[in-house]
Backbone as a ProteinNet text record, in pm:
[ID]
protein_1_A
[PRIMARY]
MTAGDAEVVVRPGHGGRLASLKVAGHELLRQGERYGSFPMVPWCGRVRDGVFRTGDREHRLPLNSPPHAIHGTGRDTAWKPARVTDREAVFTYDLADPWPYPGRVTQSVEVTDTALTLRMGVEAWDDSFPAQAGWHPWFNRRLSEDGEPVRIAFDAAWQELRGEDHLPTGSRVAPTPGPWDDCFGMPDGVHVTLTWPGQLELTVASREQWVVVFDEPEAAVCVEPQTGPPNGLNTEPRLVTPLEPLEAATTWTWRRL
[TERTIARY]
89.7	3	60.4	31.1	134.2	13.1	81.1	44.3	132.9	107.2	227.2	407	438	591.2	572	480.7	485	471.1	513.9	490.3	519.7	367.6	330.6	336.9	410.1	419.1	325.2	220.8	158.1	172.6	185.3	229.4	92.3	-5.1	-97.2	-103.5	6.6	17.9	165.1	211.7	316.9	256.7	178.7	109.4	53	-11.1	-54.6	22.4	163	211.6	278.6	358.4	370.6	505.1	549	695.1	768.9	684.5	792.1	676.6	782.9	717.4	823.3	812.1	927.5	822	927.7	885.9	994.6	948.5	1053.2	1196.4	1190.1	1257.3	1314.1	1316.1	1370.6	1291.5	1367.2	1282	1282.3	1150	1144.2	1134.8	1083.9	1062.1	1236.8	1216.5	1378.7	1371.1	1427.7	1393	1438	1318.5	1360.6	1244.4	1267.5	1115.8	1077.3	1132.9	1032.4	998.3	1075	1072.8	921.7	925.7	857.2	755.1	650.4	566.5	436.1	409.2	322.5	197.5	82.9	6.8	8.8	-46.5	-28.3	-210.7	-207.1	-408.9	-388.8	-449.3	-539.9	-501.2	-370.8	-307.9	-179.2	-133	-6	74.4	232.4	323.8	349.6	378.5	397	263.5	193.4	120.2	168.1	199.7	268.2	213.2	337.9	344.3	257	206.8	106.7	-4.2	-62.7	-159	-305.1	-403.2	-499.7	-644.1	-726.5	-816.8	-964.5	-1028.4	-1193.2	-1323.7	-1306.1	-1421.3	-1331.7	-1401.2	-1346.6	-1267.4	-1246	-1197	-1043.4	-926.7	-817.7	-742.8	-710.6	-626.3	-515.2	-385.2	-306.5	-260.6	-158.7	-137.2	0.3	65.9	205.2	323.9	396.5	514.2	614.1	581.2	689.5	791.9	761.3	869.7	886.9	984	968	1010.3	943	844.9	682.6	744	594.7	545.5	419.4	360.7	366.6	369.2	426.8	322.1	275.2	220.8	142.8	69.4	-81	-50.8	-156.8	-133.8	-136.4	-181.6	-196.4	-70.2	64.6	146.7	222.4	174.6	191.1	81.5	26.7	-152.6	-139.1	-190.7	-218.9	-315.9	-365	-437.2	-518.8	-622	-716.7	-752.2	-709.9	-742.2	-883.2	-962.4	-1085.7	-1107.6	-1031.4	-1035.1	-914.3	-862	-745.4	-750.5	-722.5	-684.9	-527.7	-550.5	-410.5	-374.5	-464	-447.1	-500.5	-559.3	-636.5	-642.5	-612.6	-660.4	-691.7	-766.8	-862.1	-816.1	-797.3	-736.9	-849.4	-844.7	-952.2	-824.6	-867.7	-833.3	-931.6	-952.3	-1036.7	-977.5	-995.7	-922.2	-942.2	-850.1	-854.4	-753.9	-717.1	-662.8	-473.5	-398.6	-453.4	-517.3	-568.1	-692.6	-801.3	-878.4	-929.7	-1113	-1095.9	-1233.5	-1281.6	-1388.5	-1387.7	-1398.2	-1368.7	-1391.3	-1300.7	-1318.8	-1248.2	-1203.6	-1079.6	-997.9	-971.9	-1004.8	-1025	-914	-812.4	-721.7	-692.6	-722.8	-744.3	-595.9	-506.9	-428.4	-459.3	-440.5	-501.5	-369.1	-330.4	-205.3	-274.1	-224.1	-246.1	-121.1	-100.7	51.3	114.5	31.6	122.1	103.6	33.7	23.6	-46.3	-6.5	-34.5	-145.2	-252.8	-385.6	-388.2	-366.3	-413.4	-519.1	-599.8	-738.6	-738.1	-806.6	-794.2	-910.9	-997.9	-1131.6	-1125	-1167	-1169.3	-1349.3	-1400.5	-1513.9	-1496.8	-1613.8	-1671.2	-1746	-1806.4	-1871.4	-1972.5	-1958.4	-2040.9	-2023.5	-1887.4	-1867.1	-1791.2	-1787.2	-1749.4	-1598.3	-1487.5	-1341	-1266.6	-1188.4	-1068.6	-986.8	-941.2	-863.1	-814.4	-691.6	-598	-586	-574.4	-489.6	-385.5	-301.5	-199.9	-129.3	-8.2	119.8	236.8	330.9	460.6	541.9	575.1	647.8	818.4	907.3	1038.3	1072.7	1111.8	1130.8	1320.6	1372.7	1547.9	1576.3	1662.1	1740.9	1796.3	1824.6	1902	1834.3	1805.7	1762.7	1824.6	1982.4	2071	2215.3	2306.1	2415.7	2488.3	2495	2540.2	2433.7	2324.3	2230.1	2261.9	2151	2180.4	2081.5	2116	2025.7	1869.6	1780	1618.5	1647	1548.3	1540.9	1383.6	1331.9	1192.6	1186	1078	994.1	870.3	789.1	696.5	682.3	544.2	525.8	426.9	495.8	372.2	356.6	188.5	171.7	207.8	273.8	345.5	408.6	506.8	528.9	526.9	503.9	433.2	567.6	593.3	702.8	742.4	929.4	895.2	952.5	914.2	1024.6	1116	1196.2	1306.9	1230.6	1107.9	1034.1	1002.3	1038.1	943.1	838.2	747.9	619.1	578.7	460.7	434.4	420.7	478	487.9	320	263.3	142.4	196.1	309.2	307.3	348.3	310.8	326.7	462.3	537.2	642.9	658.4	721.5	742.9	839.5	802	873.1	1002.6	1129.1	1264.2	1346.7	1466	1524.5	1564.6	1562.2	1612	1720.7	1757.5	1695.3	1585.7	1474.1	1364.8	1326.6	1232.2	1152.1	1087.2	966.3	873.1	738.7	640.3	487.7	465.3	418.6	397.2	266.2	241.4	59	20.2	-114.2	-99.2	-307.3	-321.3	-454.2	-559.3	-460.5	-527.5	-514	-448.4	-394.6	-290.5	-216.6	-65.3	-24.6	104.3	135.6	280.9	353.4	544.4	564.1	648.9	745.5	882.9	885	1025.5	1070.9	1224.8	1286.3	1400.1	1434.8	1562.2	1613.8	1693.5	1707.5	1779.5	1717.4	1759.7	1688.5	1638.1	1562.7	1375.8	1303.4	1214	1183.7	1030.3	998.4	868.8	824	723.9	636.2	493.4	427.3	344.9	361.7	258.9	199.6	22	-71.2	-187.6	-227.6	-371.5	-443.4	-552.2	-647.7	-634.5	-578.2	-514.5	-461.6	-470.7	-364.9	-276.5	-207.5	-127.7	21.2	122.2	236.1	331.6	399.9	557.5	649.8	726.7	866.8	968.9	1045.7	1160.9	1261.9	1388.2	1454.9	1603	1607.7	1784	1818.4	1750	1832.2	1903.3	2022	2111.7	2059.5	2000.1	1954.1	1808.7	1718.7	1551.8	1520.2	1404.5	1354.1	1198.1	1134.6	1014.9	877.1	777.7	684.7	555.5	487.7	353.2	226.1	172.3	34.2	-51.9	-91	-200.2	-314.2	-408.4	-509.5	-521.1	-409.4	-350.4	-258.1	-169.6	-17.7	-10	129.6	152.1	96.8	80.6	-37.9	-135.3	-215.2	-329.9	-444.9	-417.5	-545.3	-586.1	-464.5	-525.1	-555	-493.7	-455.4	-594.2	-569.6	-632.2	-764.8	-852.2	-912.9	-1022.2	-995.6	-1123.3	-1215.8	-1331.7	-1428.2	-1455.2	-1470.5	-1521.5	-1645	-1751.4	-1851.6	-1974.9	-2034.9	-2099	-2142.4	-2175.8	-2263.6	-2164.9	-2037.6	-1915.3	-1797.4	-1795.4	-1625.1	-1509	-1372.9	-1272.1	-1209.6	-1226.1	-1133.6	-1071.2	-951	-837.5	-766.2	-690.7	-659.5	-525.6	-480.7	-320.4	-240.8	-280.3	-238.1	-88.9	13.6	174.4	176.2	168.4	186.4	354.7	361.5	505.2	523.2	664.1	667.8	802.1	833.4	1014.9	1080.9	1193.4	1274.3	1383.1
-114.9	23.7	129.9	262.9	353.1	460.6	594	708.9	819.7	912.3	1020.7	954.7	988	909.7	789.8	740.8	608.5	443.8	391.7	213.5	141	39.5	-50.1	-175.3	-290	-437.9	-487.9	-563.9	-632.9	-758.2	-898.8	-1015.1	-1124.6	-1097.7	-1195.5	-1356.1	-1412.1	-1529.2	-1562.9	-1463.6	-1445.1	-1366	-1414.2	-1379.9	-1204.6	-1205.6	-1098.5	-937.1	-958	-856.7	-756.7	-665.1	-529.2	-569.4	-624.7	-675.4	-543.4	-429.6	-300.7	-197.5	-67.9	96.9	144.6	223.4	313.8	436.3	551.5	673.5	770.7	827.3	930.5	820.5	703.4	636.5	550.1	581.7	548.2	413.2	266.6	177.2	207.6	218	266.2	83.3	20.8	-144.6	-231.5	-318.1	-377.9	-513	-542.8	-647.5	-794.1	-895.1	-1064.1	-1080.1	-1280.5	-1330.4	-1287	-1279.1	-1231.2	-1082.9	-1020.1	-865.5	-818.3	-673.4	-590.8	-535.6	-564.1	-505	-625.6	-700.9	-819.1	-796.1	-841.1	-818	-912.5	-864.9	-969.8	-1028.3	-1108.7	-1127.8	-1285.8	-1376.2	-1300.9	-1263.4	-1261.1	-1185.8	-1117.2	-1013.7	-932.6	-985.5	-1006.3	-1019.2	-1193	-1199.2	-1296.7	-1330.4	-1479.6	-1512.7	-1624.6	-1610.9	-1653.1	-1816.4	-1910.1	-2035.8	-2085.9	-2024.9	-2042.5	-2063	-2018.2	-2054.6	-1971.9	-1942.5	-1848.8	-1933.5	-1847.9	-1916.6	-1857.1	-1902.7	-1813	-1922.5	-1823.1	-1891.6	-2011.9	-2123.6	-2240.6	-2328	-2299.1	-2358	-2269.2	-2380.1	-2367.6	-2386.9	-2285.1	-2312.7	-2321.2	-2414.1	-2419.2	-2367.7	-2301.7	-2246.1	-2281.9	-2326.5	-2359.5	-2299.3	-2325.1	-2242.1	-2190.3	-2100.8	-2052.6	-1942.4	-1947.8	-1851.1	-1884	-2056	-2084.7	-2001.5	-2013.2	-2125	-2032.6	-1943.4	-1880	-1879	-1854.8	-1828.9	-1682.4	-1642.3	-1519.4	-1428.9	-1333.5	-1268.2	-1324.9	-1416.5	-1512.5	-1595.4	-1629.6	-1658.2	-1615.8	-1522.6	-1455.2	-1402.7	-1409.4	-1390.1	-1532.5	-1620.3	-1765.1	-1847.7	-1776.4	-1785.5	-1734.1	-1783.3	-1714.5	-1662.6	-1502.5	-1450.1	-1421.3	-1417.3	-1439.2	-1306.8	-1264.2	-1115.3	-1119.6	-969.6	-987.6	-883.1	-792.1	-646.6	-551.5	-547.1	-487.9	-343.1	-255.3	-134.3	-58.1	4.5	128.5	132.6	165.5	258.5	159.7	83.4	-14.6	-158.7	-237.9	-394.2	-409.8	-540.9	-579.9	-736	-839.2	-956.7	-974.3	-1109.6	-1212.2	-1391.8	-1389.3	-1523	-1599.1	-1758	-1752.9	-1838.1	-1783.8	-1849.5	-2019.8	-2065.2	-2218.2	-2256.9	-2396.3	-2449.6	-2430.1	-2354.8	-2400.7	-2311.3	-2178.3	-2130.9	-2213.5	-2191.9	-2265.5	-2224.1	-2097.3	-2052.3	-1998.7	-2045.7	-2033.5	-1817.4	-1775.8	-1663	-1590.2	-1491.6	-1443.9	-1305.8	-1246.4	-1148	-1111.4	-1001	-888.9	-762.3	-753.8	-634.1	-557.1	-436.3	-346.2	-266	-176.1	-169.8	-42.7	60.7	216.2	275.9	345	451.3	609.6	678.5	825	873.1	1008.6	1074.1	1075.6	1095.1	1140.8	993.5	914.1	840.6	686.4	582.7	444.9	390.9	371.7	349.9	188	154.4	-10.4	-12.4	-108.7	-140.9	-322.5	-344.5	-485.1	-511.9	-628.6	-668.1	-833.8	-858.6	-973.2	-1005.1	-1109.6	-1148.2	-1286	-1288.7	-1451.2	-1505.3	-1580.3	-1694.7	-1750.8	-1817.3	-1873.7	-1772.9	-1907.5	-1856.2	-1706.1	-1655.4	-1558.5	-1554.9	-1481.7	-1520.6	-1378.3	-1381.2	-1282.3	-1280	-1133.2	-1129.9	-1033.2	-1013	-854.1	-841.7	-721.6	-703.9	-578.4	-616	-496.5	-512.5	-444	-476.3	-486.7	-549.2	-567.8	-488.2	-349.4	-316.6	-268.6	-335.4	-334.5	-219.9	-109.2	-0.6	-7.2	13.5	26.5	213	128	194.2	312.4	311.7	414.4	386.6	516.2	461.3	467.3	503.1	504.1	458.3	419.1	415.5	504.3	649.7	713.7	824	811.3	835.2	859.2	912.1	922.9	828.4	749.8	679.7	754	651.7	704.3	750.7	824.5	944.5	846.9	815.9	770.4	887.9	924.7	1033.6	1025	1013.8	982.6	1007.1	1033.1	1057.1	953.7	895.4	788	806.8	775.8	799.1	701.8	577.3	502	394.6	324	179.9	7.2	-82.5	-181.7	-211.5	-243.9	-290.7	-452.6	-454	-614.1	-684.3	-838.3	-950.6	-1008.3	-1026.1	-1154.2	-1237.5	-1235.9	-1308.8	-1209.5	-1130.8	-1031.9	-1034.1	-1027.5	-1014.8	-912.8	-807	-719.9	-776.4	-734.2	-779.8	-734.6	-683.1	-603.6	-473.6	-436.4	-339.6	-181.7	-72.3	8.2	146.9	165.2	259	399.7	486.2	613	549.3	585.7	566.7	594	490.1	507	512.3	574	556.5	414	408.3	324.3	267.4	186.8	99.6	-2	-6.3	-60.5	-186.7	-281.1	-391.7	-422.5	-313.7	-260.3	-204.8	-229	-208.1	-55.4	37.4	131.8	198.2	279.1	330	452.2	486.4	610.1	608.7	651.9	673.6	765.4	838.4	950.1	913.3	781.5	735	729.8	612.1	590.6	721.9	761.5	897.9	812.4	836.6	806.3	831.9	961.4	1015	951.9	887.7	810.3	974	1021.9	1099.1	1053	1049.7	1001.9	1153.7	1212.7	1362.6	1376.7	1489.8	1511.9	1435.3	1384.2	1264.4	1249.6	1208.5	1158.6	1185	1248.6	1179.8	1128.5	1044.5	957	947.4	963.2	949.6	835.2	722.3	625.7	664.2	640.8	685.3	559.1	602	485.2	531.3	501.8	542.5	468.3	321.4	240.7	319	219.6	325.8	220.2	78.9	36.3	37	59.9	35.9	-21.3	-138.2	-165.2	-104.6	-58.5	-20.5	-94.8	-157.4	-243.1	-207	-127.2	-65.4	-107	-249	-305.2	-382.1	-420.4	-436.2	-371.4	-387.1	-288.5	-214.4	-321.3	-289.7	-236.5	-222.7	-194	-146.3	-79.8	-24.6	-67.7	-115.6	-136.9	-70.2	-30	60.5	-4.6	-96.7	-175.6	-141.7	-44.3	-15.7	-140	-161.4	-303.5	-241.5	-366.3	-341.6	-367.9	-418.9	-433.1	-483.4	-527.2	-539.2	-686	-728	-895.8	-917.3	-1032.5	-1141.7	-1116.9	-996.2	-971.5	-1037.9	-1139.2	-1271.9	-1298.1	-1266.9	-1301.9	-1201.4	-1074.2	-989.2	-815.6	-805.9	-719.2	-763	-901.8	-921.2	-869.6	-859.1	-805.9	-877.2	-843.6	-990.7	-958.2	-1065.4	-1062	-1109.4	-1131.4	-1181	-1168.6	-1257.8	-1234.5	-1091	-1008.9	-914.9	-811.4	-801.8	-718.9	-759.2	-720.5	-756.2	-640.9	-696	-608.8	-528.8	-438.4	-340.8	-279.4	-262.2	-166.7	-100.7	3.5	101.1	168	173.4	284.9	308.5	506	570.2	581.8	570.6	622	742	811.3	979	1021.6	1051.9	1100	1243.1	1293.9	1400.8	1377.7	1472	1492.7	1573.7	1577.7	1685.6	1774.6
1.7	-13.1	-5.9	-38.3	-64.3	-53	15.5	18.1	17	-94.2	-61.1	-70.5	8.2	52	150.7	201.8	223	197.6	199	183.4	295	273	342.4	315.7	376.2	311	442.7	384.5	493	470.3	510.1	498.7	560.2	520.1	617.3	606.7	516.1	595.7	636.5	704.6	806.3	959	1005.7	1117.2	1083	978.6	951.6	989.6	999.5	1046.4	925.6	941.1	881.3	842.1	743.4	687.7	651.9	639.2	582.1	568.2	661.6	653.2	594.4	489.7	440	465.1	487.5	510	397.3	328	270.8	250.1	198.1	179.5	265.9	382.8	518	575.4	568.2	649.6	810.3	840.1	987	1079.2	1052.2	1117.2	1070.9	1185.9	1157.8	1095.5	991.2	885.7	933	922.5	952.2	982.6	972.8	993.7	1145.8	1225	1356.3	1377.5	1279.8	1310.8	1243.9	1200.4	1115.6	1242.5	1228.7	1341.8	1349.4	1427.9	1446.8	1553.9	1523.2	1583.9	1692.1	1844.8	1977.8	2008.6	1993.1	2045.5	2012.6	2101	2214.2	2294.9	2349	2487.2	2416.2	2542.5	2539.1	2632.7	2551.4	2645.7	2694.4	2821.5	2879.7	2965.8	2983.3	3026.2	3155.8	3308.4	3384.3	3403.2	3331.4	3294.6	3240.3	3129.2	3009.2	3098	3171.6	3248.1	3310.1	3204.6	3247.3	3334.5	3373.9	3458.6	3394.1	3366	3343.9	3412.4	3557.2	3654.5	3722.2	3735	3811.2	3688.6	3583.6	3478.7	3437.1	3448.5	3396.5	3281.4	3215.4	3073.8	3030.7	2963.1	2967.6	2807	2819.2	2671.2	2627.1	2526.5	2481.5	2554.5	2590.8	2679.2	2560.8	2482.6	2387.3	2392.4	2513.3	2560.9	2701.3	2744	2828.4	2969.6	3122.8	3115.9	3109.8	3025.9	2993.5	2877.6	2849.1	2702.8	2648.3	2534.1	2487.8	2341.4	2376.8	2276.1	2160.5	2198.2	2148.2	2038.5	1987	1828.7	1730.8	1736.5	1577.8	1491	1584	1478.1	1416.6	1447.8	1421.8	1330.7	1283.6	1192.6	1071.2	941.7	838.5	785.3	818.9	816.8	695.8	622.3	510.1	495.1	346.6	338.4	313.9	346.8	324.8	242.4	270.8	143.6	149.2	3.1	-23.5	-109.5	-79.8	-172.7	-152.7	-231	-233.9	-130.9	-30.7	69.9	241	203.8	305.9	304.8	406	401.6	511.9	520	628.1	599	727.3	731.2	889.5	867.8	957.7	995.9	1078.9	1103.9	1273.2	1226.2	1322.8	1437.7	1594.4	1691.4	1710.9	1717.4	1713.9	1802.8	1847.3	1946.9	1867.1	2009.2	2167.2	2197.8	2180.1	2196.1	2252.6	2372	2395.1	2377.6	2320.7	2296.2	2109.5	2091.4	1936.1	1941.3	1802.3	1781.9	1653.1	1599.1	1492.6	1559.3	1498.5	1506.7	1335.6	1387.5	1212.4	1253.6	1164.2	1169	1050.2	1069.4	962.6	1002.5	834.5	822.5	725.6	732.9	670.7	664.5	554.9	515.7	462.1	517.5	445.5	434.5	341.3	373.5	496.3	566.3	707.6	860.9	794.4	946.9	870.6	978.1	923.5	1063.1	1046.4	1157.3	1146.6	1245	1275.2	1367.6	1326.1	1425.5	1434	1551.3	1584.2	1630.2	1607.7	1737	1695.7	1860.3	1880.3	1898.9	1833.5	1882.4	1916.9	2018.7	2052.5	1977	1953.5	1903.1	1994.2	2098.6	2157	2325.2	2413.1	2529.3	2522.3	2630.2	2637.4	2727.9	2718.5	2733.3	2764.4	2846.9	2826.9	2724.8	2713.4	2597.4	2612.2	2481.6	2496.3	2328.5	2306.7	2183.1	2169.4	2093.4	2070.2	1973.8	1967.2	1865	1937.4	1833.4	1867.5	1753.1	1736	1633.6	1681.2	1582.3	1642.3	1522.3	1586.5	1474.9	1496	1416.6	1351.4	1466.3	1519.4	1613.9	1540.3	1410.8	1306.7	1181.6	1120.9	1013.1	874.8	913.3	830.9	907.4	839.5	897	966.2	885.5	957.2	1057.4	1066.1	1132.7	1305.6	1389.8	1483.8	1564	1672.9	1703.7	1766.6	1788.8	1788.2	1959.8	1968.9	2122.3	2160.2	2277.2	2289.2	2427.3	2380	2506.5	2520.5	2642.9	2656.4	2850.3	2869.2	3056.9	3078.7	3177.5	3211.5	3351.1	3415.1	3524.8	3598.3	3584.2	3649	3610	3640.7	3596.9	3662.5	3576	3662	3719.5	3844.7	3904.5	3818.9	3776.6	3694.2	3778.6	3780.4	3843.1	3763.4	3854.4	3815.3	3670.4	3662.7	3569.9	3429.7	3467.5	3333.5	3365.9	3470.8	3481	3580.8	3521.9	3673.6	3823.3	3906.1	4097.9	4117.8	4086.3	4105.3	4161.4	4169	4229.7	4098.6	4192.5	4090.1	4133.8	4063.6	4077.1	4022.7	4013.4	3940.5	3836.4	3731.9	3591.1	3625.8	3581.7	3604.9	3487.8	3515.8	3315.8	3278.4	3129.9	3084.3	3095	3063.9	2927.9	2990.7	2905.3	2930.9	2895.2	2968.3	2889.6	3020.9	3009	3104.4	3012.2	3140.4	3123.7	3144.7	3088.8	3207.5	3185.7	3239.4	3273.6	3206.9	3118.5	3080.1	3041.3	3195.9	3180.2	3083.3	2998	2923.7	2796.2	2796.3	2659.2	2625.7	2530.4	2468.9	2399.5	2450.1	2349.8	2352.5	2290.2	2269.3	2145.8	2153.6	2038.7	2024	1905.5	1871.7	1786.4	1794.5	1737.6	1678.9	1573.6	1448.5	1426.7	1511.8	1491.5	1340.4	1286.3	1186.9	1018.2	1096.7	992.7	986.6	1141.8	1108.4	1288.3	1295	1416.7	1394.5	1503.2	1493.7	1610.7	1602	1749.7	1725.2	1852.3	1825.4	1939.8	1915.3	1986.8	2014.4	2109.4	2126	2242	2238.5	2304	2474.5	2435.2	2543.8	2649.1	2756.9	2892.4	2891.2	2827	2851.3	2716.4	2785.1	2670.1	2707.1	2648.1	2719.8	2604.8	2651.3	2586.1	2601.4	2498.6	2508.5	2397.4	2485.4	2450.6	2472.5	2482.2	2562.8	2388.3	2281.1	2179.2	2130.7	2052.8	2008.7	1844.2	1786.2	1636.9	1657.6	1743.9	1732.6	1877.9	1882.6	1991	1958.1	2074.2	2073.6	2149.2	2089.8	2171.7	2154.5	2217.3	2221.4	2277.1	2230.3	2276.3	2318.2	2385.3	2402.6	2509.9	2530	2595	2750	2759.5	2907.1	2934.1	3066.3	3073.5	3068.5	3065.8	3060	3190.4	3164.5	3232.9	3246.2	3195.6	3184.3	3164.2	3134.5	3095.1	3257.5	3350.4	3457	3571	3581.9	3643.4	3616.3	3489.8	3393.1	3309.3	3332.6	3245.7	3155	3036.1	2969.7	2905.9	2908.4	2852.7	2720	2631	2529.3	2528.2	2473	2498.9	2354	2295.3	2216.5	2174	2218.5	2207.6	2244.4	2303.5	2290.9	2303.1	2110.5	2109	2130.7	2179	2225.7	2120.4	2105.8	2000.9	2056.4	1953.9	1994.4	1888.9	1893.4	1765.7	1771.4	1743.4	1710.7	1551.8	1659.9	1515.3	1541.3	1418.3	1415.7	1326.4	1379.6	1306.8	1273	1139	1103.5	1054.9	1101.7	1011.9	970.6	880	833	954.8	953.8	1020.8	938.3
[MASK]
+++++++++++++++++++++++++++++++++++++++++++++++++++++++++++++++++++++++++++++++++++++++++++++++++++++++++++++++++++++++++++++++++++++++++++++++++++++++++++++++++++++++++++++++++++++++++++++++++++++++++++++++++++++++++++++++++++++++++++++++++++++++++++++++++

């Protein structure tokens, strides 16, 4: 898809992920099979020991990041194109094993001259269930070999205190300096600015109040808006019912510097 000097490549058969986002010739996303930007659904981040509960029922998920389950099933699934135009594309996939509840996930990608908007909806067909939705972009730390590294700016109300297992402990603290692999709370909505000095500024925004910032890798940084914190299926469950889907959206807006 193209709009102005922006180019977007989506790979529905490879987890419905954005494989590329170029603005003014600069590739913003780290390249590689596990990178780009992928949807996290029907959960975000880690689920402790791969176990979540609904009422008195216990469900076990595959431990794809032992000892935890991580980032949902959407990134490992082939999505089906439902509608594709030059500036918008819509994809779906049906929830199935190892997720224990039937339903459908819909993701849309829309690009304009100055922004990219991602939307996701999770529908329940029969039983209600807890779920999460979000996105995991890998932004390049540098946009060119001689470019300065990206600067990350945000004003969070709190930081989820992280334990040695990388999961929130249940305590909240004042935001600490990076590097981070941490979840932050923004009650008025996610708003994080990434600046590549002299090249580009990009703002990641969402009406959701949770964002994970991961900037420990040398080559990339991640800013992940999502509907709940890691292990949120157990600690901050958002219920999806046949009448009330879970809906999430994020918009990335850019400008040249």
